[in-house]
N, C-alpha and C positions, 0 to 999 in steps of 0.2 A: 366537670366542676373545675372549679378555680381556687387555687390556696393564693391569696392576693393577686398576683397579674399572672401566676404559673398555671398553666392549664394542664390538669390530669385528664389523660384519655383512656379509660379503661376503669375497672370495677373494684380493683385490690390491689393495694399496696403492699410492699415487703416492710416487715417491722425491723426495726434496730437491734437485732440479736448480737450480744456480745460474744467474741469468740467464734461467731457462725456467718454473720453477715457479712463478708468480705468482699472484696472486688469481684473476685470470681464467681462467688454466688450470686451476687447482686446482678451480674450480668447473664447468668443462665435464669434466673427468675424474670427479666427482662425478655428474654429471648422467649420464655413462655408465655408471656403476655401481664407481667407485673407493671400496672400504670405509672408506679413511683416507688422510688426505695430510699431509705433511711439508712446511713453507714453507722457501723458501731459507735457507741457512746466515746467521746474523748475529754478527758480532764482538761478542764480550763487551767487548772495551775500547772499541770503537766505541760502544755502548749506555751504557756508564758517562760516557763524554766527552759526550752528548748529539748523537752523529750523527744527522742527520735521515733520511740512508739507510736507517740500522739502523732506526731507529723505524718507518719505513714499512714495511720487510720483516717487520715482526711483527704486521701488521694482519691479522685474520681475519674471514670472514664467517661468519654464523651457518648459511648456507644449505650451507656445504661443511664440515659435521664428522661425526665427531671430527676434530681437526687439531691437528697438533703444529706448536711452533717450534723451529727448531734452532738452537744455540748453540755456537760454536766458541772456544777460548782455552786458555790453559796454566796458568794461574794459578786453584788451588781457591778463593781467597777473591773474587776478582774475578769468577768464574764463579758463585759462589753469590749475590754481589751481582747481577749481570747478571740471573739467574734471576728473582731477587725484582721486580726491573722487569720483565721480561717478562709476569710474569701479571697486570701492567696490561690486557694484552689479550686475557685469559681463554683461554690455551690449553687444550685438554682433556689434552695431554702435553707435557714438555721434552724434546728430543732432543739427546744430545751428540756432535757431530762428532769422531770419532777416525778418519776414514779418507779425508777429502778428499786426493786428490793433486797438487793446482794448486800450483807452485813457489811463487806467492806465501803461501800458507798454510802449506806445509811449511817455507818460508823463515823463518817467524816462529814455527817450534818448536809449530805446531798440525797438526791434521788428522792425516794418517797418520804423521807425525813421531813422534807420542804412542806409536805401537804397539811402538817400542822400550823404553818405560817402562811396562810394566803397572802397579807400584805407582803410578806418577802418573795413569794411567788409573782406577784405583779410587779415588784420593783425589778426583780430579774428580768423579766420579759420586756419593759420599759427601757432598760439600760441596754439590751441587744437591740431592740428595735431602733433605736436612737442611734446605734452604732454601724449598723449595714445598711445597705441599699436593697436586700432582698426579703421576701416575707419572712416571718419569724412564727414558729409553731411551738407549741408544748404539748409534751406527754405526760399524763397524770394516770393514777388508780382512783380506784373508790375511797381509800383511806388508807389509813395505817394500821389502826388498831382491828381485830376479826369483825367487828359489827359497825365499824365507823362507817360513814357516809357522807364526805365533805366535797364529792366529786363537784357539785354544782356552785358550792363556794368558790373552791379553786379555780372553776372554770372561767366564771364571771371575773374574778380576779386578774388570771391571764388575759381574757378579753379586754378587760379596763387598762391592763399593760400594755394593749396593742398586739396582741397575736392575732395573727391570721387565719389560725385553725388552732383546735384543741383535738388531740386524741385521747381517748379514755379506756383504759383497761379497767373491766368491771369487775376488778377484784380488790380487795385490800392488801396490804404490804405483809399481813399477818397470814393472810390466806394464800399467798406466793401463785401457786398455779393448780392449786388440787381441786377446790370447788368448781362447778359450774360458773361460768360466768352472769354475772347480774345484769342482763339486757335492760333492766327497768332503770337501773341508775345512769346507763348509757340515753335512755330515752328522755329522761328527766333532764340531762344535762342538754340534749337537743332542743328542748322546750324552751331553756332557761338563757340560752346564749343566741346572738345573731350570728356568729361566725360559723365556718363550716364545723361539722363535728365528725372525726374519724373513729368508726369502734373497732375495738381488739379485743380479742379473747375467744377460745374455743371453735376457730374457724379451722376445721378438717377436712370438711366437702363442700363441694359447691352447693348443697343442701343448706349447709351451715351458714353460708354467706347468704343466699336468699334469705333465710329466715332472721339473719341479724338486721338485713335491711329493712324487713318488714317489722320486725318488733321494735326498733329503735328510731325509724325514720332518718338514720345517719346519712352523710353525704358520700361517705367512702369508708369500706371496712380496709383493715390491716391484718395480714397475715404473717405468724410468727412461726410457732412449731408444727405446725400444719404442713408447712412447706419443707421441713426437714426431709430430705431423701425423697422428695414430691414436689419438686418446682413446677410441674405441669399442672399443679392444682389450679395454678392462675389462669390456663388454658380452660379448664375446666368450668371455673368462675365465670368466666367471660362467655363460653358457651350457652352456660344455663340462662344467665341474666340477658345477655344480650339476645340470643337469638331461638332460647327456650329448648336448647338441644342439650340431653346428656349423653356426655362422652364417656367411651370405655377407658380403663385404663391403659396407659401406653404398653407396648409388648414389652418384654423382658431385654431384648436386644437394644432398646431404645433407651431403658433405666440404666444399663449398664453403659452405653455409650455415654449418657450424660453425666455418670458419675465420673467416668475418665475424662470428658472434655472440662469438666469443672475444675477436675486436679491439675490437669496441664495449664490451662488458663492462670491457676493460683502460681504454678511452678516458674510462669514467666516471668513473676515479678517478687516471688518471695526465694525462688530456687528450688530445685527438686526435692532435695532432703526435707526442707520444713513443710512444702505442699504435701509431700505424701504421708509425714507424720501428722499432719492436721486431717489429712483425707482418711485416716481411720476411722473416725467417728461418724464422718458421712459416709462411709463406705457401710457401715452399721445401718444407717438410716436407709440407704437405697435397698439394702437386702432385707430389710424388716419383713417379715411375713413369708419367706420363701422357703421351700423346704429345707430342712438342713442350716436353717439361718443362724442356729447357735454356733454351730461349727464353722460357718462362713464368718461370723465377727472375731472367732477366735484367730482365723487365720488373717483376716484383715487388720486385726491389732498387732500383725507382724511386719506389715509392709514397710519397706525402705526405698524401693525403687519406683518410677513409672512402668518399667518393664514387668516388675511382678505385679502391680496393679492391672496392666494390660492382660497379662496371662490369667489372674482370677476372675476378670471380667469377661474374658473369653470362655473360659471354664462354665462359669455361672450360666452364660448365655447358652451354651450348647448343653448344658444340663448334665 
């Protein structure tokens, strides 16, 4: 499929998860077959004010492309200027966050708070589209309140603003991540717009991915929490959907080797201390379901060096 003029080769993309989808994790997911990745969301105001963290979040690696940067804000002029600045990092695509449910984001009239204002959503997309030479996409939710469904209206609005694709998470902001995703909502969006529709929500297995394609008619799926501690899910999805093969889970040795490599990649640009501290949560995900997982999580929560992580990975592998 294509997003604008950018070809996406594969069946699943990595979602833009704040505090998780950093450069290291994106690289790991691409290595396992992710067709496309979206980085952690960046504040447009923070970028304009020269915030160091905002700039760091925009960094992309040429080995993990095609890749998008994701921006959030609520002022068209500010978003346009931020998009221009983001082009210095050579993104293939710019994504606009219209679905984040986090209280801090919503409280600042951003993310899913904007679902109540389709006309503003259209203006935001149009402003960014006019400001940059790359495709522009938007990520939305089903609605804001528990039983609300404005996805079709908002999707049509962003299409009118010039969006090259729309990603739909089939839950409302009030639902967060708890109830099953509403695939019918995504299907209705697919039927209502002419741009590609990317389906997001509850993709934890290759079978989930197949069902999402079947039930929604979407053009691409986006994997979020299902990839945490299991980036090989992309390999499994590609094998099932492209070749009809069901792959066994990777051996424990590969799981631990992947955890260590991801942390080492992060250490290359974050420094060892920060990378290992952030790896604590990833270690818990990679060790999920193992015998003695609770004790391993406690131990992982005390890691401070790559050497300590290496010893833990070796001990887990050897049983």
